[in-house]
Structure formats: structure tokens, C-alpha cells
VOGU-588373 format. One record per residue: residue number from 1; x, y, z of N, C-alpha, C in turn. Coordinates in Angstrom, 3 decimals, always signed. Example, Ala and Ser with C-alpha at 12.3 -4.5 7.8 and 13.67 -1.06 7.14 Angstrom:
BEGIN
<sedo><pos>1</pos><n_px>+13.190</n_px><n_py>-5.690</n_py><n_pz>+7.800</n_pz><ca_px>+12.300</ca_px><ca_py>-4.500</ca_py><ca_pz>+7.800</ca_pz><c_px>+13.200</c_px><c_py>-3.300</c_py><c_pz>+7.800</c_pz></sedo>
<sedo><pos>2</pos><n_px>+12.850</n_px><n_py>-2.250</n_py><n_pz>+7.080</n_pz><ca_px>+13.670</ca_px><ca_py>-1.060</ca_py><ca_pz>+7.140</ca_pz><c_px>+12.900</c_px><c_py>+0.030</c_py><c_pz>+7.870</c_pz></sedo>
***
This chain:
BEGIN
<sedo><pos>1</pos><n_px>+0.828</n_px><n_py>-1.185</n_py><n_pz>+0.000</n_pz><ca_px>+0.000</ca_px><ca_py>+0.000</ca_py><ca_pz>+0.000</ca_pz><c_px>+0.874</c_px><c_py>+1.252</c_py><c_pz>+0.000</c_pz></sedo>
<sedo><pos>2</pos><n_px>+2.029</n_px><n_py>+1.167</n_py><n_pz>+0.629</n_pz><ca_px>+2.919</ca_px><ca_py>+2.318</ca_py><ca_pz>+0.664</ca_pz><c_px>+3.382</c_px><c_py>+2.708</c_py><c_pz>-0.732</c_pz></sedo>
<sedo><pos>3</pos><n_px>+3.586</n_px><n_py>+1.733</n_py><n_pz>-1.597</n_pz><ca_px>+4.006</ca_px><ca_py>+2.016</ca_py><ca_pz>-2.969</ca_pz><c_px>+2.928</c_px><c_py>+2.782</c_py><c_pz>-3.735</c_pz></sedo>
<sedo><pos>4</pos><n_px>+1.679</n_px><n_py>+2.511</n_py><n_pz>-3.438</n_pz><ca_px>+0.573</ca_px><ca_py>+3.169</ca_py><ca_pz>-4.132</ca_pz><c_px>+0.493</c_px><c_py>+4.642</c_py><c_pz>-3.751</c_pz></sedo>
<sedo><pos>5</pos><n_px>+0.676</n_px><n_py>+4.943</n_py><n_pz>-2.482</n_pz><ca_px>+0.457</ca_px><ca_py>+6.298</ca_py><ca_pz>-1.982</ca_pz><c_px>+1.733</c_px><c_py>+7.107</c_py><c_pz>-1.785</c_pz></sedo>
<sedo><pos>6</pos><n_px>+2.888</n_px><n_py>+6.582</n_py><n_pz>-2.143</n_pz><ca_px>+4.136</ca_px><ca_py>+7.273</ca_py><ca_pz>-1.836</ca_pz><c_px>+4.287</c_px><c_py>+8.613</c_py><c_pz>-2.545</c_pz></sedo>
<sedo><pos>7</pos><n_px>+3.686</n_px><n_py>+8.793</n_py><n_pz>-3.703</n_pz><ca_px>+3.817</ca_px><ca_py>+10.055</ca_py><ca_pz>-4.446</ca_pz><c_px>+2.601</c_px><c_py>+10.963</c_py><c_pz>-4.306</c_pz></sedo>
<sedo><pos>8</pos><n_px>+1.698</n_px><n_py>+10.633</n_py><n_pz>-3.402</n_pz><ca_px>+0.481</ca_px><ca_py>+11.421</ca_py><ca_pz>-3.223</ca_pz><c_px>+0.719</c_px><c_py>+12.563</c_py><c_pz>-2.239</c_pz></sedo>
<sedo><pos>9</pos><n_px>+0.189</n_px><n_py>+13.725</n_py><n_pz>-2.589</n_pz><ca_px>+0.229</ca_px><ca_py>+14.857</ca_py><ca_pz>-1.659</ca_pz><c_px>-1.036</c_px><c_py>+14.934</c_py><c_pz>-0.830</c_pz></sedo>
<sedo><pos>10</pos><n_px>-2.160</n_px><n_py>+14.522</n_py><n_pz>-1.430</n_pz><ca_px>-3.462</ca_px><ca_py>+14.584</ca_py><ca_pz>-0.764</ca_pz><c_px>-4.211</c_px><c_py>+13.279</c_py><c_pz>-0.994</c_pz></sedo>
<sedo><pos>11</pos><n_px>-4.995</n_px><n_py>+12.892</n_py><n_pz>+0.009</n_pz><ca_px>-5.855</ca_px><ca_py>+11.708</ca_py><ca_pz>-0.097</ca_pz><c_px>-7.203</c_px><c_py>+12.075</c_py><c_pz>+0.505</c_pz></sedo>
<sedo><pos>12</pos><n_px>-8.265</n_px><n_py>+11.719</n_py><n_pz>-0.197</n_pz><ca_px>-9.617</ca_px><ca_py>+11.878</ca_py><ca_pz>+0.327</ca_pz><c_px>-10.189</c_px><c_py>+10.504</c_py><c_pz>+0.632</c_pz></sedo>
<sedo><pos>13</pos><n_px>-10.773</n_px><n_py>+10.368</n_py><n_pz>+1.809</n_pz><ca_px>-11.437</ca_px><ca_py>+9.134</ca_py><ca_pz>+2.193</ca_pz><c_px>-12.923</c_px><c_py>+9.423</c_py><c_pz>+2.289</c_pz></sedo>
<sedo><pos>14</pos><n_px>-13.720</n_px><n_py>+8.646</n_py><n_pz>+1.595</n_pz><ca_px>-15.165</ca_px><ca_py>+8.843</ca_py><ca_pz>+1.563</ca_pz><c_px>-15.860</c_px><c_py>+7.618</c_py><c_pz>+2.132</c_pz></sedo>
<sedo><pos>15</pos><n_px>-16.870</n_px><n_py>+7.859</n_py><n_pz>+2.950</n_pz><ca_px>-17.614</ca_px><ca_py>+6.763</ca_py><ca_pz>+3.551</ca_pz><c_px>-19.015</c_px><c_py>+7.242</c_py><c_pz>+3.910</c_pz></sedo>
<sedo><pos>16</pos><n_px>-19.842</n_px><n_py>+6.294</n_py><n_pz>+4.265</n_pz><ca_px>-21.230</ca_px><ca_py>+6.587</ca_py><ca_pz>+4.601</ca_pz><c_px>-21.576</c_px><c_py>+5.888</c_py><c_pz>+5.914</c_pz></sedo>
<sedo><pos>17</pos><n_px>-22.367</n_px><n_py>+6.542</n_py><n_pz>+6.732</n_pz><ca_px>-22.821</ca_px><ca_py>+5.931</ca_py><ca_pz>+7.988</ca_pz><c_px>-21.683</c_px><c_py>+5.709</c_py><c_pz>+8.961</c_pz></sedo>
<sedo><pos>18</pos><n_px>-21.625</n_px><n_py>+4.506</n_py><n_pz>+9.522</n_pz><ca_px>-20.574</ca_px><ca_py>+4.190</ca_py><ca_pz>+10.491</ca_pz><c_px>-19.194</c_px><c_py>+4.149</c_py><c_pz>+9.838</c_pz></sedo>
<sedo><pos>19</pos><n_px>-19.144</n_px><n_py>+4.008</n_py><n_pz>+8.541</n_pz><ca_px>-17.873</ca_px><ca_py>+4.031</ca_py><ca_pz>+7.828</ca_pz><c_px>-17.189</c_px><c_py>+5.383</c_py><c_pz>+7.923</c_pz></sedo>
<sedo><pos>20</pos><n_px>-17.947</n_px><n_py>+6.434</n_py><n_pz>+8.198</n_pz><ca_px>-17.363</ca_px><ca_py>+7.766</ca_py><ca_pz>+8.356</ca_pz><c_px>-16.408</c_px><c_py>+7.814</c_py><c_pz>+9.549</c_pz></sedo>
<sedo><pos>21</pos><n_px>-16.724</n_px><n_py>+7.078</n_py><n_pz>+10.593</n_pz><ca_px>-15.837</ca_px><ca_py>+7.017</ca_py><ca_pz>+11.754</ca_pz><c_px>-14.533</c_px><c_py>+6.310</c_py><c_pz>+11.395</c_pz></sedo>
<sedo><pos>22</pos><n_px>-14.645</n_px><n_py>+5.255</n_py><n_pz>+10.618</n_pz><ca_px>-13.451</ca_px><ca_py>+4.534</ca_py><ca_pz>+10.169</ca_pz><c_px>-12.620</c_px><c_py>+5.429</c_py><c_pz>+9.256</c_pz></sedo>
<sedo><pos>23</pos><n_px>-13.277</n_px><n_py>+6.152</n_py><n_pz>+8.358</n_pz><ca_px>-12.579</ca_px><ca_py>+7.054</ca_py><ca_pz>+7.437</ca_pz><c_px>-11.837</c_px><c_py>+8.145</c_py><c_pz>+8.209</c_pz></sedo>
<sedo><pos>24</pos><n_px>-12.456</n_px><n_py>+8.688</n_py><n_pz>+9.258</n_pz><ca_px>-11.791</ca_px><ca_py>+9.694</ca_py><ca_pz>+10.091</ca_pz><c_px>-10.526</c_px><c_py>+9.129</c_py><c_pz>+10.729</c_pz></sedo>
<sedo><pos>25</pos><n_px>-10.628</n_px><n_py>+7.908</n_py><n_pz>+11.239</n_pz><ca_px>-9.487</ca_px><ca_py>+7.272</ca_py><ca_pz>+11.892</ca_pz><c_px>-8.363</c_px><c_py>+7.011</c_py><c_pz>+10.891</c_pz></sedo>
<sedo><pos>26</pos><n_px>-8.700</n_px><n_py>+6.497</n_py><n_pz>+9.725</n_pz><ca_px>-7.688</ca_px><ca_py>+6.207</ca_py><ca_pz>+8.709</ca_pz><c_px>-7.018</c_px><c_py>+7.496</c_py><c_pz>+8.227</c_pz></sedo>
<sedo><pos>27</pos><n_px>-7.804</n_px><n_py>+8.546</n_py><n_pz>+8.040</n_pz><ca_px>-7.237</ca_px><ca_py>+9.832</ca_py><ca_pz>+7.630</ca_pz><c_px>-6.264</c_px><c_py>+10.348</c_py><c_pz>+8.687</c_pz></sedo>
<sedo><pos>28</pos><n_px>-6.617</n_px><n_py>+10.193</n_py><n_pz>+9.939</n_pz><ca_px>-5.736</ca_px><ca_py>+10.616</ca_py><ca_pz>+11.022</ca_pz><c_px>-4.421</c_px><c_py>+9.835</c_py><c_pz>+10.985</c_pz></sedo>
<sedo><pos>29</pos><n_px>-4.497</n_px><n_py>+8.542</n_py><n_pz>+10.702</n_pz><ca_px>-3.285</ca_px><ca_py>+7.718</ca_py><ca_pz>+10.640</ca_pz><c_px>-2.414</c_px><c_py>+8.086</c_py><c_pz>+9.446</c_pz></sedo>
<sedo><pos>30</pos><n_px>-3.029</n_px><n_py>+8.403</n_py><n_pz>+8.299</n_pz><ca_px>-2.250</ca_px><ca_py>+8.880</ca_py><ca_pz>+7.155</ca_pz><c_px>-1.499</c_px><c_py>+10.149</c_py><c_pz>+7.531</c_pz></sedo>
<sedo><pos>31</pos><n_px>-2.170</n_px><n_py>+11.050</n_py><n_pz>+8.242</n_pz><ca_px>-1.537</ca_px><ca_py>+12.300</ca_py><ca_pz>+8.669</ca_pz><c_px>-0.381</c_px><c_py>+12.051</c_py><c_pz>+9.635</c_pz></sedo>
<sedo><pos>32</pos><n_px>-0.591</n_px><n_py>+11.174</n_py><n_pz>+10.606</n_pz><ca_px>+0.394</ca_px><ca_py>+10.958</ca_py><ca_pz>+11.658</ca_pz><c_px>+1.580</c_px><c_py>+10.114</c_py><c_pz>+11.203</c_pz></sedo>
<sedo><pos>33</pos><n_px>+1.297</n_px><n_py>+9.021</n_py><n_pz>+10.531</n_pz><ca_px>+2.348</ca_px><ca_py>+8.050</ca_py><ca_pz>+10.229</ca_pz><c_px>+3.045</c_px><c_py>+8.346</c_py><c_pz>+8.909</c_pz></sedo>
<sedo><pos>34</pos><n_px>+2.260</n_px><n_py>+8.624</n_py><n_pz>+7.869</n_pz><ca_px>+2.844</ca_px><ca_py>+8.796</ca_py><ca_pz>+6.536</ca_pz><c_px>+3.097</c_px><c_py>+10.260</c_py><c_pz>+6.192</c_pz></sedo>
<sedo><pos>35</pos><n_px>+2.654</n_px><n_py>+11.174</n_py><n_pz>+7.040</n_pz><ca_px>+2.803</ca_px><ca_py>+12.616</ca_py><ca_pz>+6.787</ca_pz><c_px>+2.212</c_px><c_py>+13.012</c_py><c_pz>+5.429</c_pz></sedo>
<sedo><pos>36</pos><n_px>+1.069</n_px><n_py>+12.417</n_py><n_pz>+5.110</n_pz><ca_px>+0.340</ca_px><ca_py>+12.742</ca_py><ca_pz>+3.888</ca_pz><c_px>-0.950</c_px><c_py>+13.442</c_py><c_pz>+4.301</c_pz></sedo>
<sedo><pos>37</pos><n_px>-1.261</n_px><n_py>+14.555</n_py><n_pz>+3.647</n_pz><ca_px>-2.499</ca_px><ca_py>+15.266</ca_py><ca_pz>+3.938</ca_pz><c_px>-3.679</c_px><c_py>+14.380</c_py><c_pz>+3.550</c_pz></sedo>
<sedo><pos>38</pos><n_px>-4.488</n_px><n_py>+14.033</n_py><n_pz>+4.523</n_pz><ca_px>-5.652</ca_px><ca_py>+13.180</ca_py><ca_pz>+4.280</ca_pz><c_px>-6.867</c_px><c_py>+13.783</c_py><c_pz>+4.962</c_pz></sedo>
<sedo><pos>39</pos><n_px>-7.991</n_px><n_py>+13.752</n_py><n_pz>+4.257</n_pz><ca_px>-9.252</ca_px><ca_py>+14.281</ca_py><ca_pz>+4.781</ca_pz><c_px>-10.339</c_px><c_py>+13.236</c_py><c_pz>+4.604</c_pz></sedo>
<sedo><pos>40</pos><n_px>-11.178</n_px><n_py>+13.094</n_py><n_pz>+5.611</n_pz><ca_px>-12.318</ca_px><ca_py>+12.182</ca_py><ca_pz>+5.532</ca_pz><c_px>-13.595</c_px><c_py>+12.993</c_py><c_pz>+5.373</c_pz></sedo>
<sedo><pos>41</pos><n_px>-14.463</n_px><n_py>+12.553</n_py><n_pz>+4.475</n_pz><ca_px>-15.730</ca_px><ca_py>+13.224</ca_py><ca_pz>+4.220</ca_pz><c_px>-16.843</c_px><c_py>+12.201</c_py><c_pz>+4.083</c_pz></sedo>
<sedo><pos>42</pos><n_px>-18.044</n_px><n_py>+12.558</n_py><n_pz>+4.522</n_pz><ca_px>-19.190</ca_px><ca_py>+11.706</ca_py><ca_pz>+4.195</ca_pz><c_px>-19.380</c_px><c_py>+11.697</c_py><c_pz>+2.679</c_pz></sedo>
<sedo><pos>43</pos><n_px>-19.687</n_px><n_py>+10.560</n_py><n_pz>+2.133</n_pz><ca_px>-19.773</ca_px><ca_py>+10.448</ca_py><ca_pz>+0.673</ca_pz><c_px>-20.849</c_px><c_py>+11.351</c_py><c_pz>+0.081</c_pz></sedo>
<sedo><pos>44</pos><n_px>-21.891</n_px><n_py>+11.656</n_py><n_pz>+0.843</n_pz><ca_px>-22.964</ca_px><ca_py>+12.515</ca_py><ca_pz>+0.329</ca_pz><c_px>-22.515</c_px><c_py>+13.969</c_py><c_pz>+0.194</c_pz></sedo>
<sedo><pos>45</pos><n_px>-21.503</n_px><n_py>+14.371</n_py><n_pz>+0.942</n_pz><ca_px>-21.038</ca_px><ca_py>+15.754</ca_py><ca_pz>+0.912</ca_pz><c_px>-19.884</c_px><c_py>+15.980</c_py><c_pz>-0.062</c_pz></sedo>
<sedo><pos>46</pos><n_px>-19.435</n_px><n_py>+14.953</n_py><n_pz>-0.733</n_pz><ca_px>-18.256</ca_px><ca_py>+15.057</ca_py><ca_pz>-1.581</ca_pz><c_px>-18.435</c_px><c_py>+16.058</c_py><c_pz>-2.713</c_pz></sedo>
<sedo><pos>47</pos><n_px>-19.598</n_px><n_py>+16.095</n_py><n_pz>-3.312</n_pz><ca_px>-19.836</ca_px><ca_py>+16.983</ca_py><ca_pz>-4.455</ca_pz><c_px>-19.945</c_px><c_py>+18.449</c_py><c_pz>-4.036</c_pz></sedo>
<sedo><pos>48</pos><n_px>-20.110</n_px><n_py>+18.708</n_py><n_pz>-2.741</n_pz><ca_px>-20.332</ca_px><ca_py>+20.081</ca_py><ca_pz>-2.286</ca_pz><c_px>-19.109</c_px><c_py>+20.723</c_py><c_pz>-1.656</c_pz></sedo>
<sedo><pos>49</pos><n_px>-17.945</n_px><n_py>+20.166</n_py><n_pz>-1.838</n_pz><ca_px>-16.765</ca_px><ca_py>+20.759</ca_py><ca_pz>-1.223</ca_pz><c_px>-15.486</c_px><c_py>+20.162</c_py><c_pz>-1.763</c_pz></sedo>
<sedo><pos>50</pos><n_px>-15.167</n_px><n_py>+18.942</n_py><n_pz>-1.356</n_pz><ca_px>-13.883</ca_px><ca_py>+18.365</ca_py><ca_pz>-1.756</ca_pz><c_px>-13.729</c_px><c_py>+18.171</c_py><c_pz>-3.263</c_pz></sedo>
<sedo><pos>51</pos><n_px>-14.810</n_px><n_py>+18.007</n_py><n_pz>-3.974</n_pz><ca_px>-14.727</ca_px><ca_py>+17.818</ca_py><ca_pz>-5.425</ca_pz><c_px>-14.067</c_px><c_py>+19.024</c_py><c_pz>-6.087</c_pz></sedo>
<sedo><pos>52</pos><n_px>-14.309</n_px><n_py>+20.202</n_py><n_pz>-5.546</n_pz><ca_px>-13.700</ca_px><ca_py>+21.415</ca_py><ca_pz>-6.094</ca_pz><c_px>-12.193</c_px><c_py>+21.458</c_py><c_pz>-5.851</c_pz></sedo>
<sedo><pos>53</pos><n_px>-11.714</n_px><n_py>+20.713</n_py><n_pz>-4.872</n_pz><ca_px>-10.290</ca_px><ca_py>+20.713</ca_py><ca_pz>-4.564</ca_pz><c_px>-9.493</c_px><c_py>+19.701</c_py><c_pz>-5.384</c_pz></sedo>
<sedo><pos>54</pos><n_px>-10.184</n_px><n_py>+18.834</n_py><n_pz>-6.110</n_pz><ca_px>-9.478</ca_px><ca_py>+17.857</ca_py><ca_pz>-6.933</ca_pz><c_px>-8.838</c_px><c_py>+18.533</c_py><c_pz>-8.125</c_pz></sedo>
<sedo><pos>55</pos><n_px>-7.667</n_px><n_py>+18.091</n_py><n_pz>-8.458</n_pz><ca_px>-6.915</ca_px><ca_py>+18.675</ca_py><ca_pz>-9.547</ca_pz><c_px>-6.511</c_px><c_py>+17.571</c_py><c_pz>-10.510</c_pz></sedo>
<sedo><pos>56</pos><n_px>-6.761</n_px><n_py>+17.780</n_py><n_pz>-11.807</n_pz><ca_px>-6.424</ca_px><ca_py>+16.762</ca_py><ca_pz>-12.791</ca_pz><c_px>-4.931</c_px><c_py>+16.503</c_py><c_pz>-12.846</c_pz></sedo>
<sedo><pos>57</pos><n_px>-4.145</n_px><n_py>+17.537</n_py><n_pz>-12.688</n_pz><ca_px>-2.702</ca_px><ca_py>+17.379</ca_py><ca_pz>-12.756</ca_pz><c_px>-2.142</c_px><c_py>+16.671</c_py><c_pz>-11.521</c_pz></sedo>
<sedo><pos>58</pos><n_px>-2.735</n_px><n_py>+16.927</n_py><n_pz>-10.376</n_pz><ca_px>-2.236</ca_px><ca_py>+16.327</ca_py><ca_pz>-9.140</ca_pz><c_px>-2.648</c_px><c_py>+14.869</c_py><c_pz>-8.992</c_pz></sedo>
<sedo><pos>59</pos><n_px>-3.745</n_px><n_py>+14.475</n_py><n_pz>-9.638</n_pz><ca_px>-4.256</ca_px><ca_py>+13.106</ca_py><ca_pz>-9.534</ca_pz><c_px>-4.417</c_px><c_py>+12.683</c_py><c_pz>-8.070</c_pz></sedo>
<sedo><pos>60</pos><n_px>-5.249</n_px><n_py>+13.419</n_py><n_pz>-7.364</n_pz><ca_px>-5.503</ca_px><ca_py>+13.160</ca_py><ca_pz>-5.955</ca_pz><c_px>-6.179</c_px><c_py>+11.812</c_py><c_pz>-5.769</c_pz></sedo>
<sedo><pos>61</pos><n_px>-5.708</n_px><n_py>+11.039</n_py><n_pz>-4.819</n_pz><ca_px>-6.277</ca_px><ca_py>+9.718</ca_py><ca_pz>-4.544</ca_pz><c_px>-7.560</c_px><c_py>+9.863</c_py><c_pz>-3.733</c_pz></sedo>
<sedo><pos>62</pos><n_px>-8.554</n_px><n_py>+9.062</n_py><n_pz>-4.086</n_pz><ca_px>-9.810</ca_px><ca_py>+8.991</ca_py><ca_pz>-3.341</ca_pz><c_px>-10.040</c_px><c_py>+7.541</c_py><c_pz>-2.944</c_pz></sedo>
<sedo><pos>63</pos><n_px>-10.264</n_px><n_py>+7.323</n_py><n_pz>-1.674</n_pz><ca_px>-10.525</ca_px><ca_py>+5.985</ca_py><ca_pz>-1.161</ca_pz><c_px>-11.971</c_px><c_py>+5.945</c_py><c_pz>-0.705</c_pz></sedo>
<sedo><pos>64</pos><n_px>-12.737</n_px><n_py>+5.006</n_py><n_pz>-1.239</n_pz><ca_px>-14.120</ca_px><ca_py>+4.821</ca_py><ca_pz>-0.849</ca_pz><c_px>-14.202</c_px><c_py>+3.631</c_py><c_pz>+0.095</c_pz></sedo>
<sedo><pos>65</pos><n_px>-14.677</n_px><n_py>+3.859</n_py><n_pz>+1.314</n_pz><ca_px>-14.838</ca_px><ca_py>+2.786</ca_py><ca_pz>+2.282</ca_pz><c_px>-16.284</c_px><c_py>+2.312</c_py><c_pz>+2.240</c_pz></sedo>
<sedo><pos>66</pos><n_px>-16.467</n_px><n_py>+1.050</n_py><n_pz>+1.909</n_pz><ca_px>-17.805</ca_px><ca_py>+0.473</ca_py><ca_pz>+1.848</ca_pz><c_px>-17.847</c_px><c_py>-0.665</c_py><c_pz>+2.857</c_pz></sedo>
<sedo><pos>67</pos><n_px>-18.601</n_px><n_py>-0.473</n_py><n_pz>+3.921</n_pz><ca_px>-18.712</ca_px><ca_py>-1.472</ca_py><ca_pz>+4.971</ca_pz><c_px>-19.948</c_px><c_py>-2.321</c_py><c_pz>+4.749</c_pz></sedo>
<sedo><pos>68</pos><n_px>-19.900</n_px><n_py>-3.522</n_py><n_pz>+5.227</n_pz><ca_px>-21.052</ca_px><ca_py>-4.440</ca_py><ca_pz>+5.147</ca_pz><c_px>-21.975</c_px><c_py>-4.156</c_py><c_pz>+6.324</c_pz></sedo>
<sedo><pos>69</pos><n_px>-22.705</n_px><n_py>-3.029</n_py><n_pz>+6.243</n_pz><ca_px>-23.595</ca_px><ca_py>-2.645</ca_py><ca_pz>+7.326</ca_pz><c_px>-24.937</c_px><c_py>-2.202</c_py><c_pz>+6.753</c_pz></sedo>
<sedo><pos>70</pos><n_px>-25.645</n_px><n_py>-1.382</n_py><n_pz>+7.486</n_pz><ca_px>-26.991</ca_px><ca_py>-0.967</ca_py><ca_pz>+7.090</ca_pz><c_px>-27.037</c_px><c_py>-0.151</c_py><c_pz>+5.815</c_pz></sedo>
<sedo><pos>71</pos><n_px>-25.920</n_px><n_py>+0.416</n_py><n_pz>+5.383</n_pz><ca_px>-25.895</ca_px><ca_py>+1.261</ca_py><ca_pz>+4.190</ca_pz><c_px>-25.602</c_px><c_py>+0.512</c_py><c_pz>+2.905</c_pz></sedo>
<sedo><pos>72</pos><n_px>-25.373</n_px><n_py>-0.780</n_py><n_pz>+2.993</n_pz><ca_px>-25.004</ca_px><ca_py>-1.563</ca_py><ca_pz>+1.820</ca_pz><c_px>-26.205</c_px><c_py>-1.833</c_py><c_pz>+0.916</c_pz></sedo>
<sedo><pos>73</pos><n_px>-27.392</n_px><n_py>-1.830</n_py><n_pz>+1.459</n_pz><ca_px>-28.596</ca_px><ca_py>-2.145</ca_py><ca_pz>+0.661</ca_pz><c_px>-28.880</c_px><c_py>-1.120</c_py><c_pz>-0.392</c_pz></sedo>
***
């Protein structure tokens, strides 16, 4: 996984429901351990904020967390 994200400056983690808590935790770990700017957002809010920060040249990574919970249906 380190090879995938080694050249990334920013990472967005998107999740829904209880997955948002997991996304927050993972983003915090990216910040602390890998020193990579990472932000967690609810997937429903992605189009109203973080989408504007994406840059075609930067190729910002987006991780979608899909948990097997009440939101999977």
C-alpha cells in the first residue's frame, strides 16, 4: 500500500454511515504516520466541497470505504 500512496500529496477518504468514523481514523493515521495530507468526508457531501479541490494534474487519490452494514442495501 505504501508504494501506491508514496507520491500522493493529498488523499480523500469517503464513507457513509458508520464508515465515516473509520474514514476519520484512517485519515488521522495517514496524517500521523505517513505525513500525507488526508481528509475524511461523508460520501454525500463530496460533491459540495472536496470535489472542487481535486486537480487533474495532481491526480488526488480517493478511497471509498464500503462497509457491510446498514448502508449496503
